[in-house]
N, CA, C and O atoms as a MOPAC input file, in Angstrom:
PM7 MOZYME 1SCF
protein

 N      1.02300 1    -0.96700 1    -0.00800 1
 C     -0.32600 1    -0.02900 1     0.03300 1
 C      0.85400 1     1.16300 1     0.17500 1
 O      1.82600 1     0.88300 1     0.87700 1
 N      0.80100 1     2.44100 1    -0.45100 1
 C      1.32500 1     3.12200 1    -0.73600 1
 C      0.89200 1     4.43700 1     0.39400 1
 O     -0.23800 1     4.81000 1     0.71100 1
 N      2.30200 1     4.98600 1     0.87100 1
 C      2.10500 1     5.58500 1     2.34800 1
 C      2.29700 1     7.19900 1     1.70500 1
 O      3.37800 1     7.67600 1     1.36000 1
 N      0.96600 1     7.89400 1     1.64200 1
 C      0.65400 1     9.10500 1     1.36200 1
 C      1.50700 1    10.09400 1     1.99400 1
 O      1.91500 1    11.15700 1     1.52500 1
 N      1.68800 1     9.63100 1     3.01300 1
 C      1.87200 1    10.60900 1     4.43600 1
 C      3.56700 1    10.57000 1     4.45000 1
 O      4.12100 1    11.39400 1     5.17800 1
 N      4.58100 1     9.43600 1     3.49700 1
 C      5.72400 1     9.11800 1     3.35300 1
 C      6.16300 1    10.17900 1     2.08200 1
 O      7.14900 1    10.91400 1     2.04000 1
 N      5.08300 1    10.00000 1     1.05900 1
 C      5.25700 1    10.75300 1    -0.20400 1
 C      5.45000 1    12.03500 1    -0.04200 1
 O      6.48200 1    12.56600 1    -0.45500 1
 N      4.31400 1    12.84100 1     0.69400 1
 C      4.29800 1    14.14900 1     1.17700 1
 C      6.17300 1    15.00100 1     1.89400 1
 O      6.94800 1    15.90900 1     1.59400 1
 N      6.04600 1    14.11800 1     2.73300 1
 C      7.22100 1    13.92500 1     3.52800 1
 C      8.64100 1    14.60400 1     2.59300 1
 O      9.36000 1    15.60000 1     2.65700 1
 N      8.49600 1    13.32200 1     1.69100 1
 C      9.52600 1    13.32400 1     0.99100 1
 C      9.79700 1    14.47600 1    -0.26700 1
 O     10.81700 1    15.03000 1    -0.67700 1
 N      8.22200 1    14.54600 1    -0.69400 1
 C      7.88700 1    15.87600 1    -1.69900 1
 C      8.84900 1    17.30400 1    -0.73700 1
 O      9.76600 1    17.94800 1    -1.24600 1
 N      8.36500 1    17.49200 1     0.57700 1
 C      8.70000 1    18.42500 1     1.21000 1
 C     10.09400 1    18.46000 1     1.62900 1
 O     10.52400 1    19.49700 1     2.13400 1
 N     10.78400 1    17.53300 1     1.49000 1
 C     12.18800 1    17.31200 1     1.90300 1
 C     13.11000 1    18.21100 1     0.41900 1
 O     13.94500 1    19.11600 1     0.41800 1
 N     12.62200 1    17.62400 1    -0.41000 1
 C     13.12700 1    17.75800 1    -1.73100 1
 C     12.79700 1    19.66300 1    -1.97300 1
 O     13.60200 1    20.52600 1    -2.32000 1
 N     11.58700 1    19.77500 1    -1.69100 1
 C     11.49200 1    21.38000 1    -1.52500 1
 C     12.35600 1    21.96800 1    -0.41900 1
 O     12.76700 1    23.11500 1    -0.24600 1
 N     12.44800 1    21.29900 1    -0.00200 1
 C     13.56700 1    22.19300 1     1.30500 1
 C     14.80100 1    22.21400 1     1.08900 1
 O     15.35400 1    23.25200 1     1.45100 1
 N     15.55800 1    21.29800 1     0.54200 1
 C     17.00400 1    21.39100 1    -0.15000 1
 C     16.71700 1    22.96200 1    -1.33100 1
 O     17.13500 1    24.12000 1    -1.32000 1
 N     15.96600 1    22.31200 1    -2.05900 1
 C     15.98500 1    23.54300 1    -3.11900 1
 C     15.82300 1    24.80600 1    -2.88900 1
 O     16.31700 1    25.76000 1    -3.49000 1
 N     14.93300 1    24.78400 1    -1.77000 1
 C     14.66700 1    26.30900 1    -1.35200 1
 C     16.25800 1    26.70200 1    -0.56500 1
 O     16.67100 1    27.83300 1    -0.82300 1
 N     16.95900 1    26.01000 1     0.17200 1
 C     18.15000 1    26.33500 1     0.75200 1
 C     19.18500 1    26.58300 1    -0.12700 1
 O     20.16400 1    27.21800 1     0.26500 1
 N     19.09400 1    26.08700 1    -1.49500 1
 C     20.44200 1    26.38800 1    -2.61500 1
 C     19.52400 1    27.61400 1    -2.93900 1
 O     20.18300 1    28.65000 1    -2.85100 1
 N     18.60500 1    27.77100 1    -3.18300 1
 C     17.89500 1    29.24400 1    -3.98500 1
 C     18.12600 1    30.34200 1    -3.09300 1
 O     18.19700 1    31.47200 1    -3.57600 1
 N     18.26500 1    30.15300 1    -1.74700 1
 C     19.00200 1    31.42400 1    -0.81900 1
 C     20.22200 1    31.42200 1    -1.12900 1
 O     20.68800 1    32.46600 1    -1.58400 1
 N     20.88600 1    30.51700 1    -1.00700 1
 C     22.40700 1    30.56700 1    -1.21400 1
 C     23.20200 1    31.35200 1    -2.26300 1
 O     24.18500 1    32.09100 1    -2.20900 1
 N     22.02300 1    30.69900 1    -3.69700 1
 C     22.28900 1    31.48900 1    -4.92500 1
 C     21.87300 1    32.91400 1    -4.70500 1
 O     22.87700 1    33.62700 1    -4.69900 1
 N     20.73900 1    33.61100 1    -4.51700 1
 C     20.73500 1    34.53800 1    -4.58900 1
 C     21.22800 1    35.60900 1    -3.15600 1
 O     21.14000 1    36.83700 1    -3.15600 1
 N     21.64100 1    34.92300 1    -2.24000 1
 C     21.82400 1    35.65600 1    -1.44600 1
 C     23.32500 1    36.47400 1    -1.28400 1
 O     23.91700 1    36.85800 1    -0.27600 1
 N     23.59800 1    36.54600 1    -2.45200 1
 C     25.25600 1    37.12700 1    -2.87500 1
 C     25.54200 1    38.71000 1    -2.65700 1
 O     26.31500 1    39.22000 1    -1.84600 1
 N     24.66000 1    39.37800 1    -3.65600 1
 C     25.07600 1    40.33200 1    -3.79800 1
 C     26.53400 1    41.00900 1    -4.39900 1
 O     27.35700 1    40.23200 1    -4.88400 1
 N     26.78200 1    42.23300 1    -4.36000 1
 C     28.29000 1    42.76400 1    -5.06000 1
 C     29.38100 1    42.11300 1    -4.24400 1
 O     30.45600 1    42.19000 1    -4.83900 1
 N     29.48300 1    41.34500 1    -2.78500 1
 C     30.22100 1    41.14300 1    -2.30200 1
 C     30.60700 1    39.20100 1    -3.07300 1
 O     31.70400 1    38.66500 1    -3.22600 1
 N     29.69800 1    38.84100 1    -3.27400 1
 C     29.29500 1    37.35700 1    -4.01800 1
 C     30.77400 1    37.32200 1    -4.89500 1
 O     31.51600 1    36.34200 1    -4.94700 1
 N     30.95600 1    38.33600 1    -5.41300 1
 C     31.71900 1    37.72900 1    -6.76900 1
 C     33.68800 1    37.93200 1    -6.03100 1
 O     34.73300 1    37.76200 1    -6.66000 1
 N     33.54000 1    38.26100 1    -4.81600 1
 C     34.96200 1    38.22500 1    -3.91500 1
 C     35.44400 1    36.84200 1    -3.46300 1
 O     36.39000 1    36.67100 1    -2.69400 1
 N     34.66200 1    35.81800 1    -4.04500 1
 C     35.20700 1    34.44500 1    -4.00900 1
 C     34.11700 1    33.72500 1    -3.34200 1
 O     34.28700 1    32.51900 1    -3.16600 1
 N     33.13000 1    34.21400 1    -2.97900 1
 C     31.97900 1    33.31700 1    -1.94200 1
 C     31.42700 1    32.27800 1    -3.00400 1
 O     31.36100 1    32.55900 1    -4.20000 1
 N     30.90200 1    30.64100 1    -2.30000 1
 C     30.45600 1    30.29300 1    -3.41400 1
 C     28.95900 1    30.16000 1    -3.52800 1
 O     28.32000 1    30.02000 1    -2.48500 1
 N     28.37800 1    30.18900 1    -4.61000 1
 C     26.91300 1    29.90700 1    -4.31400 1
 C     26.81900 1    28.60100 1    -4.28100 1
 O     26.23700 1    28.16600 1    -5.27500 1
 N     27.22900 1    27.64000 1    -3.38200 1
 C     26.97300 1    26.27600 1    -3.46300 1
 C     26.58000 1    25.93700 1    -1.83400 1
 O     26.71300 1    26.76300 1    -0.93100 1
 N     26.20900 1    24.92800 1    -1.70400 1
 C     26.02200 1    23.94700 1    -0.74000 1
 C     27.06700 1    23.09500 1    -1.06600 1
 O     27.07100 1    22.29300 1    -2.00000 1
 N     28.59700 1    23.44200 1     0.31900 1
 C     29.17400 1    22.79000 1     0.58300 1
 C     29.37800 1    21.79400 1     1.67800 1
 O     28.84400 1    22.08400 1     2.74800 1
 N     30.19800 1    20.42800 1     1.60100 1
 C     30.28400 1    19.74100 1     2.34900 1
 C     30.85700 1    18.34500 1     2.03800 1
 O     31.23300 1    17.95600 1     0.93200 1
 N     30.86400 1    17.34100 1     3.72400 1
 C     31.50500 1    16.21300 1     2.71100 1
 C     29.97000 1    15.58700 1     2.63000 1
 O     28.81900 1    15.98700 1     2.80700 1
 N     30.77900 1    14.13100 1     2.18400 1
 C     29.24500 1    13.34300 1     1.82600 1
 C     28.31800 1    13.38900 1     3.09200 1
 O     27.16200 1    13.80600 1     3.16200 1
 N     29.27400 1    12.75100 1     4.27600 1
 C     29.16600 1    12.74100 1     5.43200 1
 C     27.68200 1    13.81500 1     5.79300 1
 O     26.50000 1    13.52600 1     5.97900 1
 N     28.31200 1    14.92700 1     5.78000 1
 C     27.66500 1    16.67600 1     6.24300 1
 C     26.22400 1    16.48300 1     5.42400 1
 O     25.11400 1    16.63900 1     5.93500 1
 N     26.42900 1    16.19500 1     4.35500 1
 C     25.17500 1    16.73800 1     3.27600 1
 C     24.09900 1    15.05600 1     3.06300 1
 O     22.92700 1    14.94000 1     2.70300 1
 N     25.16400 1    13.93700 1     3.48300 1
 C     23.44400 1    12.76600 1     3.10900 1
 C     23.72100 1    12.63200 1     4.67800 1
 O     24.60600 1    11.97300 1     5.22400 1
 N     22.92500 1    13.27300 1     5.14600 1
 C     23.03200 1    12.79700 1     7.12100 1
 C     22.47600 1    11.36700 1     6.87300 1
 O     23.15100 1    10.43000 1     7.29700 1
 N     21.64400 1    11.18400 1     6.41300 1
 C     20.23900 1    10.10500 1     6.36800 1
 C     20.10700 1     9.53800 1     4.75000 1
 O     20.52100 1    10.04200 1     3.70600 1
 N     19.45500 1     8.44700 1     4.96800 1
 C     18.80400 1     7.53000 1     3.73900 1
 C     18.01800 1     8.41300 1     2.61300 1
 O     18.27200 1     8.37400 1     1.40900 1
 N     17.02600 1     9.20900 1     3.22500 1
 C     15.90700 1     9.82600 1     2.89000 1
 C     16.64600 1    10.88900 1     1.79200 1
 O     16.64100 1    10.83800 1     0.56200 1
 N     17.53700 1    12.26100 1     3.06600 1
 C     18.37800 1    12.61700 1     2.09900 1
 C     19.04600 1    12.62000 1     0.89700 1
 O     18.71300 1    13.38600 1    -0.00800 1
 N     19.74800 1    12.01900 1     0.82100 1
 C     20.80500 1    11.16000 1    -0.02100 1
 C     20.20700 1    10.86200 1    -1.32600 1
 O     20.73100 1    10.86500 1    -2.44000 1
 N     18.79800 1    10.55900 1    -0.90500 1
 C     17.69000 1     9.78600 1    -2.08500 1
 C     17.14600 1    10.96300 1    -3.05000 1
 O     16.92500 1    10.84800 1    -4.25600 1
 N     16.94400 1    12.35200 1    -2.10000 1
 C     16.54100 1    13.76900 1    -2.41200 1
 C     17.57800 1    14.13100 1    -3.31900 1
 O     17.23700 1    14.38600 1    -4.47400 1
 N     18.65100 1    14.19200 1    -3.04300 1
 C     19.74100 1    14.83500 1    -3.56300 1
 C     19.72300 1    14.12000 1    -4.77100 1
 O     19.52500 1    14.86700 1    -5.73000 1
 N     19.89700 1    12.61300 1    -5.14200 1
 C     19.82500 1    12.15000 1    -6.30700 1
 C     18.37200 1    11.91700 1    -7.10800 1
 O     18.22600 1    11.32900 1    -8.18000 1
 N     17.56200 1    12.41100 1    -6.45900 1
 C     16.31300 1    12.56100 1    -7.39700 1
 C     16.17700 1    14.28200 1    -7.68800 1
 O     15.27000 1    14.70900 1    -8.40200 1
 N     17.07400 1    15.09200 1    -7.11800 1
 C     17.11900 1    16.36800 1    -7.47500 1
 C     17.70400 1    16.02200 1    -9.09500 1
 O     17.09200 1    15.94200 1   -10.16100 1
 N     19.26500 1    15.84800 1    -8.73600 1
 C     19.95700 1    15.35300 1    -9.93100 1
 C     19.37600 1    14.91500 1   -10.91300 1
 O     19.52300 1    15.39000 1   -12.03900 1
 N     18.45800 1    13.72300 1   -10.57000 1
 C     18.46300 1    12.92700 1   -12.07000 1
 C     17.19200 1    14.03100 1   -12.64100 1
 O     16.80000 1    13.85000 1   -13.79400 1
 N     16.61100 1    15.07800 1   -11.88300 1
 C     15.36600 1    15.75200 1   -12.81600 1
 C     16.41700 1    16.96400 1   -13.31500 1
 O     16.05800 1    17.87600 1   -14.06100 1
 N     17.63500 1    16.83500 1   -12.83400 1
 C     18.64900 1    18.28600 1   -13.43300 1
 C     17.97100 1    19.21700 1   -12.90900 1
 O     17.66400 1    20.05800 1   -13.75400 1
 N     17.43800 1    19.54000 1   -11.44300 1
 C     17.35100 1    21.04500 1   -10.92000 1
 C     18.44500 1    21.23700 1    -9.61600 1
 O     18.37700 1    21.94300 1    -8.61000 1
 N     19.36300 1    20.39100 1   -10.04500 1
 C     20.91800 1    20.70900 1    -8.95200 1
 C     22.02800 1    20.08500 1    -9.57700 1
 O     21.83100 1    19.15800 1   -10.36300 1
 N     23.30800 1    20.53400 1    -9.29000 1
 C     24.30200 1    19.65900 1    -9.98000 1
 C     25.53100 1    19.69200 1    -8.54500 1
 O     26.07000 1    20.48300 1    -7.77000 1
 N     25.47000 1    18.21600 1    -8.89200 1
 C     26.88800 1    17.74300 1    -7.73900 1
 C     28.12700 1    17.76100 1    -8.09300 1
 O     28.41200 1    16.76200 1    -8.75300 1
 N     29.43500 1    18.85100 1    -7.85000 1
 C     30.47300 1    18.13600 1    -7.82700 1
 C     31.53600 1    17.82700 1    -7.02800 1
 O     31.40900 1    18.18200 1    -5.85600 1
 N     32.34100 1    17.38200 1    -7.26500 1
 C     33.58500 1    17.04600 1    -6.03700 1
 C     34.73200 1    17.98100 1    -6.24900 1
 O     35.03500 1    18.44300 1    -7.34900 1
 N     35.33800 1    18.22700 1    -5.14300 1
 C     36.53300 1    18.97700 1    -5.00500 1
 C     37.58600 1    18.32300 1    -4.44200 1
 O     38.62400 1    18.90200 1    -4.12100 1
 N     37.37900 1    17.07500 1    -4.28800 1
 C     38.10400 1    15.91800 1    -4.08400 1
 C     39.03000 1    16.23500 1    -2.40300 1
 O     38.68200 1    16.64200 1    -1.29500 1
 N     40.22500 1    15.81300 1    -2.97800 1
 C     40.79500 1    16.13600 1    -1.44200 1
 C     40.94700 1    14.90900 1    -0.42700 1
 O     40.98400 1    13.83300 1    -1.02200 1
 N     41.04700 1    14.81200 1     1.03000 1
 C     40.99600 1    13.70100 1     1.97800 1
 C     40.10600 1    13.44300 1     2.14300 1
 O     39.86400 1    12.23700 1     2.09100 1
 N     39.26300 1    14.17000 1     2.38200 1
 C     37.81400 1    14.46800 1     2.95900 1
 C     37.39000 1    14.88900 1     1.54600 1
 O     37.69700 1    15.93900 1     0.98100 1
 N     36.47800 1    13.68800 1     0.97500 1
 C     36.07800 1    14.31500 1    -0.25300 1
 C     34.65600 1    15.37500 1    -0.03600 1
 O     33.58100 1    15.11400 1     0.50300 1
 N     35.01300 1    16.32400 1    -0.51800 1
 C     34.00900 1    17.33800 1    -0.28100 1
 C     33.21700 1    17.40800 1    -1.33500 1
 O     33.72200 1    16.97500 1    -2.37100 1
 N     31.87200 1    17.91400 1    -1.42500 1
 C     30.87600 1    18.00900 1    -2.40900 1
 C     30.19000 1    19.47000 1    -2.65900 1
 O     29.68400 1    20.08000 1    -1.71600 1
 N     30.20100 1    19.90300 1    -3.75700 1
 C     29.47900 1    21.25900 1    -3.73200 1
 C     28.25800 1    21.06100 1    -4.60800 1
 O     28.33000 1    20.39700 1    -5.64200 1
 N     26.87800 1    21.76900 1    -4.10200 1
 C     25.52400 1    21.17200 1    -4.45400 1
 C     25.19000 1    22.71100 1    -4.78100 1
 O     25.21600 1    23.64800 1    -3.98300 1
 N     24.86800 1    22.74300 1    -6.15500 1
 C     24.78900 1    24.10200 1    -6.82900 1
 C     23.21400 1    24.18500 1    -7.54500 1
 O     23.05500 1    23.27400 1    -8.35700 1
 N     22.31200 1    24.87800 1    -7.43400 1
 C     21.10600 1    25.00600 1    -8.03400 1
 C     21.25500 1    25.11600 1    -9.37800 1
 O     22.02100 1    26.03100 1    -9.68100 1
 N     20.78500 1    24.49200 1   -10.32600 1
 C     20.21300 1    25.12100 1   -12.23800 1
 C     19.07200 1    26.02200 1   -12.25800 1
 O     18.28400 1    26.38900 1   -11.38700 1
 N     19.21600 1    26.29900 1   -13.61300 1
 C     18.19100 1    27.31200 1   -14.03200 1
 C     17.10700 1    26.21200 1   -13.80600 1
 O     16.17200 1    26.73300 1   -13.19800 1
 N     16.86600 1    24.86700 1   -14.06400 1
 C     15.78300 1    24.18700 1   -14.09200 1
 C     15.34400 1    24.28800 1   -12.75900 1
 O     14.18700 1    24.66800 1   -12.57500 1
 N     16.02500 1    24.03100 1   -11.84400 1
 C     15.93300 1    24.16100 1   -10.14000 1
 C     15.61000 1    25.55300 1    -9.72100 1
 O     15.42200 1    25.73700 1    -8.51800 1
 N     15.53300 1    26.39000 1   -10.40400 1
 C     15.68900 1    28.04600 1    -9.72900 1
 C     13.58200 1    28.16000 1   -10.57200 1
 O     12.71400 1    28.77200 1    -9.95000 1
 N     13.36900 1    27.66200 1   -11.53200 1
 C     12.41400 1    27.36700 1   -12.46500 1
 C     11.17300 1    27.33100 1   -11.84100 1
 O     10.20300 1    28.06500 1   -11.65600 1
 N     11.69100 1    25.82800 1   -11.49800 1
 C     10.78200 1    24.73700 1   -10.32000 1
 C      9.97000 1    25.34800 1    -9.81600 1
 O      9.23000 1    24.82400 1    -8.98300 1

């Protein structure tokens, strides 16, 4: 049986992630050009705090609402950016 409550929670989680990325993207102003990143940055453990959040990021990536890039290093750090499709969403 489909758990409608769980579906609504997942939709809300994806929306919350997009809203956070949107705020980061547009929070800049002129000082944003001084090297401030317009991405959510963290290790996999910091970004993917649980299985639902991990799936939410990959759902948004699959829909092309976000891009995820790796900055490498000993602790692999990821940068998550909202795309134009994610902004319009």
